[in-house]
C-alpha positions, 0 to 999 in steps of 0.5 A: 735633684735636677742638674744644669749638665751631665759628666759621663766619665769612660774608660780609655779601652780597646777592643779587638776581634777577629772573626774568620768569614768563610762560611758569610761568603757564599751571602755576600755572593762569592761561590765560585771564586772559594770553589774549585771552578774558581779563576783566578789566570790574571794573576796565577797560572797555578789554579788558585781558590780561596781558602780563607778570609779573616777580617781583624778590627781594633777600634781604641776610645781615649780622651784623643778621640777614636780610633780605629782599623780594620783588615781583611787577609784572604788566605788563596790555595791549590790544593782541594780545601781543608776542613774547618775548624771553628772555635767560638768564643761568647763574650758576656759584657757589662757595658757597650759602645757604638762608634757612629759615622761623622753625621752620627747615622751609620754604625761603625763599630759596637762594643761591650767590655765587661771590667776596666782596662789596665793603664 
């Protein structure tokens, strides 16, 4: 059977992710700012260092289009660093989505969803 047109129906859904990026800081060139040698004297008289960095992103796909937002939180500390507590969550989902920039070249968000969201 040959068709002149294909219509694909994707349910409305929202994907949210929260990532603690402390371990990636050295690979991004942030080494001294997260150590005892950090110098934030321009913003504080107390000796500060970066203690934790958390990023959260949300993307909603609906018949109106794609809406996305992201935030990064940098937590500063004056005391010695506390050991990181990491909880790993593995998600195995049967369909995925990639949101590209306006030119369709740069992936801005990717995600997977296992079941259809409840309205």
